[in-house]
Each structure stands twice: as structure tokens, then as C-alpha cells.
N, C-alpha and C positions, 0 to 999 in steps of 0.2 A: 315138889310137883310132879305127879306121874299120870300119866294117860289123861291128859286134860286137853280136849279139843276145841275148846272156846278160848278166845281172845280174853286174856286176862290184863291187869295193870294194877302192879304193885309199884306204889309209890311214897313217898315222904316215910320211909320206915327206917328202922335202925337195928341192927344187927350186931350182938356181941357175943359170938358163939364160935366154938372152932371151926364148924362148918355151916357157913350161911345160909346159902340157898343152892339145893340140888333141883335140876330140870331134866326129866327124863320122859319121853313120848309126849311132849307138848307142842301142840301146833297154835301159835298166834299169843305172843307172851311180850309185854312192854314191862322192863323194869326202870323204872326211873326216880331221880331225885332223891335217892336213897343213901343212908350212910352205913358202911360196913367197915367192922374194926374186928382183930382179933388173931390168934396166932395159926389158925387152921387156913382152910380153903375157901374163899368169900363167896365163890361160884362155882357150881361143877356143872358141866351140860353132858346129857347123853343124848339120845336120839331126839331130834327136836326141827323144827322148822318154823321160819318167820318170828324169829326173837329179836327183840330191839332192846339193848341194854344202854340206857342214855343218861348221861350227866347225874352219874352217881359217884360217891367219894368213896375210896377204898384206902385204908390205914393198917399198916403192919400186919404182913401174912406170910405164910409159907408159900402158897400160889395164890394169887388173887382169883386168876380166873383160869380154868382148867377143864380138860375133858374128865368125866367121871370115872375113877379107877376101879369102881366096883363092879363095872358092867362086865357080863359074862362074854360078850362079842365086842369087838371094837365098835365104838359109838360112833354114828354118822349122823351129820346135821346138814341142813340148807338154809340160805338166806337169812344169816346172822350180822345184825348190824351192832358195833360197839362204837359208839360217838361221845364224844363231849365229857368223858369221866377222867376223874384226877385219881391217880394212882400215887400214893405217898409211901415210902418204905419205911425199914427196911423190909425187903421181901426178896425170895429167892426165883420168882419168877411173876413178871407182871400178868402178861397175856400169854398162854400157852396151850395152844388148841391144835386140833389135827382132824383130818377126814371131815371136812366141811365142805359144800360147794355153795358158791356165791357167798363169801365172807367180806364185809368192809369193815376195816378198822381206820377210824378217821377221827382228828384233833382231840386225841387223847394226851394229857399231860402224866408222864411215868417219871418219877424222882424216887430212885432205890435210895436216895440219902447218904448210905455209908458204902454202895459200890462194892459190897463184899463178893467174895470169890464165888464164881458158878452163879451168878445172878444175872438173869434174862429180862430184858424190857418187852420184847415181843419174840415169842418163839412159834414158828407155825410149821408143820409138817403134813405132807401128803394132803393139801388143800388144793382145790380146784377153783379157778376164776376167782382170785385173791387180790382185794384193793388194800394197801396199807399207805395212808397219806395224811399230810398235815399233822402228823405226831410229833411231840417232844419228847425226848428220851433223855436222861441224863442219870449220872453216879449210879451206874450198873457195869457189870464186868464186859456183857455182850449185849449190844444194842438190838439189832434186828437180824433174826436169824431164820432162813429159811431151808427146809430139808424136802426135797422131792415133792415140792410143788408143782403145779401146773397151770400156765397161764395168771400171771402175777403182775401187778402194776405197784411199784414202790416210788412214791412222788412227795416231794416237797417236806421230808421228814427234817428234822433237826436232831442230829443224835451227837451229844457231848458229853465231855467228862466220862468217857469209859476207861475202862481200864486193861482192855484185850481187843476184841474186835467190834467195830461199829456197826458193819455190816457183812453178812456172810450168806452164801447161797450155795447150796449142795444138791447136785443131781437134780435140777428143776430146769423145768422147758417153759420157752415162751416167756420169758421174764424181761421187764420194762423197768430199769432202776435209772430215775431222772430226776434234777432238780433237788438233789438232798444234800444237806450238810453233814458230813462224816467226820467224827473228831477223833477218828483212829482209822486202823487199817481196814481195808476191804479184801474179802475173799470171795472169789469166784471159781468155784470148785464142780468139774464135771458138768456143767451145765449145757443145755442145747438150745439154741436159737435165743438171744439175749440182746438187748441194748444197755449198755452202760452210759448215759450221756447227760451232759450237763451237771456233772456233781462237782462238790469242791470236797476233798477229801486231804485231810490234816493229820498227820499223826500225832498222837500225844505221847503218853508217858507209857506205853504198852513196852513191856519187854518178852512177850510171848512170840514175837516173830520179829523178821527182819526186813519186810518188805512194806510199800504202803498200799500196793495193789499186789495180790497174788492170784495168778490165772492158771488154772489146770484144768487140761483136757483130758477126759475118760480115754485110756488107750484101746478100751474095749468098746468103744462107741463107733455106730456105721452110721450111714448116710450123710447129708449135707448139712453141715452147721454155717450156721449165719450168727455174726458176732459184730457189733459196732461199738466200738469205744472211743468217742468223740467229744469235744467241747469241755473236757474236763479239767480240775485243777488238782495235781498231786503234788503235795508237799510232805517233805520228811525231814528228820533229825537225822543226821548220820551218825550221834550217840545211840540212836535206837534202831534205826533202820539201816540195812545194809544195801539197800537199792531201792529204786522206786517201785518198778513193775519186773514182775518174775514171771516167765512162762516155764511152768513145767510139766512133764510127761505129755508133750503133743503125741498125737495120736499117729501111728504109722499103719492103721489098718487099711489095706488097699482099697476096702468099702467104705472109705471115709473121706469127706472133704471138709476143708475149714474155708470158709469165705470170711476174713476178717477185716475190717475197716478199723484202723488205730490212726488217728490224725487229729489236728486241729486241738492238740492239749497244751496245758502248760505244766512244765515240770521245773521243781526245784527240790534239791537235796542239799543241806547246809553240811559242811564239814565240820570238824571239831572245833575249829577256830569259829566258825559263823559267818567267815569272811568270803570263804571262796565257793561259788554254786557250782555243785557236781551233779551229773544225772548219770544213773548207772541201771544197767538194764541187764538180765540174762538174755541170750540171743534164742529168739522163737525158735531157731532151727538147731540149736546146740548149747554149748554150755559158754560160749564167748561171752565175757563181763565188757562192756562198753561204760566208759567212765565220762564221755560228755554226750550230749543230744547229737553234737554234730557227728562224731563218731558213728553213733547210731543211724542218721539220717544217710550218711555215706556209705553206711554197709547194706541197708535194707531198704525196701520201699515204701515203709511206714513213716509216720510223724513227718512228712515232708513240710508240711504246714505248720507243725508244731514249734513253740518257743521254750526257753528256758531261762527265767528270772525268778528273784525274791518277790513274792506277791506282798500286798500288803493290805491286811483286814481291819475290819472295824474294832474287832476286840479278841481276846483269848479265845472265847468259845462263839464268837460272832464273826462268821465268814464271808459276811458282805464285804465286798471291794469297796475303795474308797477313791476310785476315779474310773474313768473309761479310755483313759488315753493310751494305756498298755494292753488292756485284756480285750480288745475289738477285732479279734484275728479268728474268731469263731465262725464256724459255716452253718448256714441256716438250714434247718431240719425241720419240715413243714409239721410234723407230728407233734414238736416239742418246741411250741411258741410262747409257752407262759411260764415265767420263772418261779422261783420259790417263794415269792411276795406276790404274785398275781399279775405281775407287769408283762408286757408284752415284748417279746423280740420282733423285730423289724428285719427283712432280708438287707443285707448289705451293711448292717449294725449289730452285729451278734456277739456279746461278750463271752469269754469261756468261763466256765464255772456254773453253778447254781444261780448265782445273782446277776440279773441284768442290770450293770450300774444305772440309776436314774437320780438326775436331781430336777426337782420341780422347777419349771421355768416360769416365772410371772412376765406377762406380756400386756402392755397397753396401746391398744390399737385405736386410732380415730379414723371414723368410717362416715363418708358421705353417701347415701343411698336414694335411689329415686324410688318414692312409694313403699318398698319394702326391703327386709334384709335377711338372708338365711343364716341363722346362727346356731349353733349347738342344736341342731334339729328342728327349731322354731322359726317360725316365719314372724318377723318383727317387723309392726306398722308405725311405731312411736318413736321420736326421738328419746333418747336417755341413757344410762349407764347400764350396763348387762355384764354378768360375769358367766364364763362358760369355762369346762374343764375338757382338754383333749388330748389325743394321745400324739406325741411328736414322732418324728421321722425315726427317732432313736429308740421308740417304745416307751418313753418318759411321759409323765403328766406335763401338760403345759397349760397353765392357767392365764386365760386371756380375759382383761377388764376391757369392754368395748364402750368407745364415747361415740354413740351411734346418733348421728342427724339424718332424718328423713326429710329429703327434700320432694316437691312436688310436680308432678307433671301436668302440662296444660294442655287446653283444647280451646280451639276456636271454630265456630260455624257460621257460614253466610249463605244465605238463598238469594240465588242470582237468575234473573229472568234475560236472556240474551238473544239477539236477532242471529239466524244462521249458525254463529260459531261464538267460542268463548276462550279466550287465552288466559291460563292460569298456572302459573308457577312455571311457565316456560312450555307449557302443553295447550295445544288447541283442540278444544273439545267440540263437536259437531252433533252430539246426542245428547238428550236429555238423561239425567242420571244423578246419583250421589258418589262423589269422587272424594279421595281422602289421600292426603300427603302428609310423611311423618317429618319434622324438622326438630333441631335442639334448640330448648329455651335458654334463658340467660343463666341459668343455675346448670345448666348440663344435662336436664332432664328432657325426655319425649315432649315435643309438642306437636299435636295432631290437629291438622286443619280439615275441616270437611266442607266441601262445597255441595249444595243443594242446587241443581242447574237444571233449568227449563229453556230449552231450546225454542225460539219462535221464528216463524217463516216469513220472511220478505216476499212481496207480491211484485208483479209486474202486468202491464196491458199494453196493447201496439194496435194502431191503427195507421190505415193508407188511406190518403185524400187528394183528389184531384181539385184544384181551384183556379178560376181564371183573376189574374191578375193579382190577389192577395187572398190571405186566410187567415181568419181570427181564432187563435187556440190558446186557451187558460190566459184571457184578457191581453194575450200579445197577438200582433198584427205581423203576420209572415209575409213578403213579397218574392220569396226566390225557393226554388224547389230544395229540398234537403231534407236530412232526418233529424228530428228534435226531440229532445229528452226532458222530462220534468219530472223531478223528485217529491213524493210527498210522503205522508206518514198514513199507514194503514191502521186497521181497527184495534191490532194487537200492540201498534205503536212501532212496528218496524216500517224499513223503506217500502213505499209501493212506486216502482217505477213506470213512468206512461210514455211511451215513444210515439213519435208521430212522422209518418213516411209521409212527405207533402211533395206534390207536383204541380207547380204555376203553370197555369196555360195561358198561352198570350190572348189578351182581349181581341176581339173583332173590332174591326172600322164599322162604327156606328154613324157614319155620315149619311143623312137623309136628305134629298134634294125635292123640292116640289115643282112641278111643271103643270100647272093649272091646278086641278083640284087632283092630279095623281101625285102621291108620294112615292119616292124610289130609294131603295136604300142600295149599297153596294152590291152588286151581282157576282156573288162569289160560291161556286160549287161546294165547297168545303163548308159553308155556313147553312145554318137552318134558320127558319123566320118563324116568327109571331109577332103579327101586330096586336097592340094592346091601346085601350081608349083609356088615356090618362085622366080623362075628367071620371071616368066610372071606376075609379080606383084600379087602374090599371088591368082591367079585366080583359081578357083575350078578345079579338074581333072574330068574330065566327068565320071560318073559311080564310082568313088572311093569313095564310103561311106560304106565301111568296114573298120574293124582293120587290114588288110593288103593291101599292094600297089605293084603292079609290075608297076615300072614306064615305061611309054611310051617311055622314052629314057634318055640319059644323063641329069642330072641335080641336082637342088637341090629342095627336096620336104618335 
């Protein structure tokens, strides 16, 4: 394919030729679900952009995937995705690519079968913004090799059964190597700013070198170099490995400074008998060899929180740890909280190595809740059995079976008309309104009481009376001065209080004497007089307002 600017899709094809597919000056191509076999190069890449190579099978090749060797200039490319492919050897190299910007190599299976000499799983050189993650590589001499790459992430790969180097990086900058299983030695040479975090490195049958981790600093480098080597497991066999970590050719350039973090690692190097654990180092500042971790810790400022013991793994090429009891001395690094299996690391419970040990815990919970219950992000409103999956404090799965009983809240409401005030639940209310109180019912849930209150008014009346001798009030006769009160019910059913302020006056002396035809009453200047004709219905006798009366005629006066 040459000079193709349109998006193309080549899928479900089979190639049985010495050079399967050549891509040059192509923008937008998907190669998927195809089968390639033959002794030549299956895919060669020239200048390209936006190429996806997905879920193909490649079997038996010299180079499965490589740059086009016939290009007159160095080929360049951008935005290349190689994902979900299966590479089966024997082959000289599985993926051998260079001069590409933004390349992702993800979730591929590479099996060299015979592990022949000079065979590579992934060989990357002079690439920019490179991601190599979740790949399985085995039965090759060299697993993953980086040469002069810039800004690369190598994460969650499983590289085992290699005969030489599991991982090697040379003259690369801004490198992150995290959460990998490496089944043989690791070489970090002349790097500039890198993280080597949460890896498990176990030397295999390599006889090419004598260390598990080889770190070389370029003597000619200038500037500030930052390197972090933390939370790793390094395991070596003394029959193969002379030491665990070698620091070689450290820079003495006055224009160069090294900020190295080396701590929270597990080191183990078995001797010839397999009985005595030894940890051997080459001094970062010289050539001193330290035979134990304790010697190294006392002489240097590094690895003060590291430990040395023989780790236990799940299998020969399976570097999952089998417990968390001994390995939980890692330090929490917020950039790398997910382990090789996608499990979460929690601050305070960090295992060293690529594997965060997890045992799924099954829990049975009985819960009674009022009205509703929040569980696994769902609001439950009905009683029943529910299953939820959570992440425990140690980052492992926690399966919870919930037996849920939903209890009911209750509510009562009353309407009350009260005169002047009303006492309700210890509070006196004097104003009409709606009032609410919260209680606990018999099952322990909220019980809401609502009061609809109307305050009615009592009334009162008051009168003042002066009466001679006695006074009749509300069917009662009073003969003494005083204040009297009677209680009635008004029109709204409340108290109506009537008050009588009574003054009883002394009755006058009403004695009348007759002298001839003249009638005389007691003459008292404090009295007033009015004579009446008793026979004429007590009508007043005109002008008879003195103490004496000469009757106008015969009668009763």
C-alpha cells in the first residue's frame, strides 16, 4: 500500500508469502482479524499515520513487524496502535519499530517457542510517547528492549522464560517501568529521569550477566537526573547472579546531579546451597561489595526500609505472591495505585512487587434499615437478599451478601381546637399553627407526630352595681357588697367569665305615721321622697316628693 490517504480496512485475510504487507505513506488503516505466516517479514512500515493493527495472528517469521528496510530515508510514523495480536515463533523479532511518535503496544501475546539466540519480543528505538502495556512475552532471548526512546510507559507486562535480558533500556529519557513481571535480569543504562516501581524481577537461567538489576549512569550526561527505584522485588540465584544490584560508571561531571530514591525493596540472593540468603551490592560511590542488606543500610542512606528474605511465588513463571503478611512494607506512590492485575493499592497497605496480594473476602451482613438503605451505589427500598462487590481497605475484592429488612417509619396527625393555649409533648403553644415532633417508634424508626392546632379565645365581661338591701344576679340573690364571678361558655366553646362588682346599700326607714289625714315618713335630709298611690298601680302622686303627704282622697298611699 502506497500513497493511500483514505481509511482502509483489511480484515479476515490470509498471507502465505515472504513479505506479507508493506505500508508506506498511508494515513488511516486498520489491519484486523487476519492470519500471517511465512519466513519473511509479515508487516513492514514506512511513513504512516493512524494505523491500527488489531487481533491478528502471526506465525513463523524472520521479523514479524518492522520498519521498511528499503526506504531511502529513515521511515517515520505517528499514531500506531498494535493491540490484541498473537505472535507465535520461531521468529527473530516480534515487534521491531523505530522513529514513531505516539505508539501503543498493548495486550499482545508473543511466544518465540524455541527462544533462539538474538530473538526479541519487542525492540523499540528512537520512538516518542511510547506505551507498552499488558503484553505477555516468553521464550525469547530478549524480552523488551528500549533504545533511545523518549517518554515511555512500560506497565503490567509479563516477560518470562527469556534466556538473557527480560528488560533493557539504554539512552532513554522520561521512562516509567511499573507493575511488570520480569523473568530475568533488568538493565538500565544511561537513562535520564526514570521510575522503576513495583516490579518483580526474578533472574532465570541467564548466563550473560551477573546481576539482577544493572544500573549504569552515563559519564557524559549533564543536568539533573531523577531516578526512583522503589517497591520492587529482586530475586537472584547465586549460581547465576554475582550480585543483586550493580551501580556502574556513576557520573562525576560537575554539571551533573543525581537525585536517586532507592528504598522499600525486597532483596533475596540465594547462595550455592540455597540455604543462606545473601544480598550483594556494588557501592554506588565506589567498588565496595556488600554481602548483606544490613551492611549496605549501615554504610549508605539507601534502602533503610527495605528487607531481605526469600519470597514465595505462585509458580515458576508466575510471580504473584502467596500472602500479604511479609510483603506489606511498600510505600504508597499515588501515581501507581493499580497493580499488574488491575487491583487497587490502598495507602497504608502496600505490598512490594508488581502484585498486590488479594484474597476475595465473602461477608454475610444482616441489616435492618428504616425506609431505605444505600448499598453498592443503589438505594434499596424493599427487604430481600442483595449481592455487592466492594474494594476493601487493603485494595482487595470484598463480596458482601446483604440480608436486608426494611422497617417502616410511622406518622400520626391530630387536629385540636384549644382555648387560649395547648400543652403538647411538654411544650405550651399559644398560637394557631401546624407543629411537628419526631419520636422513635417500636421498631426503632422515626415516628412523626403532627399537630394541627387552632387557638380559640376565652371572653370576659364586668359590671358594677349598687343595690339597696339585696341584688339578684344570674338567679342568685346577693345581700352583701363584694365582687362576684360566674363562669359560662362562649360561642366558640371557651370560657366566658362574668364579673359583678356589687355594692349593697342600707335600706331607708320606711315607717309612716298617720296624724289625722296627714301621712308622715321619717324626716331625714339624706332621703329623697316620692309618694305613690298604691291603688293606682303605685303611680306617683304628683308633687308629693316631701316627707309628708296630705292624700288627695281616700286610698292606700
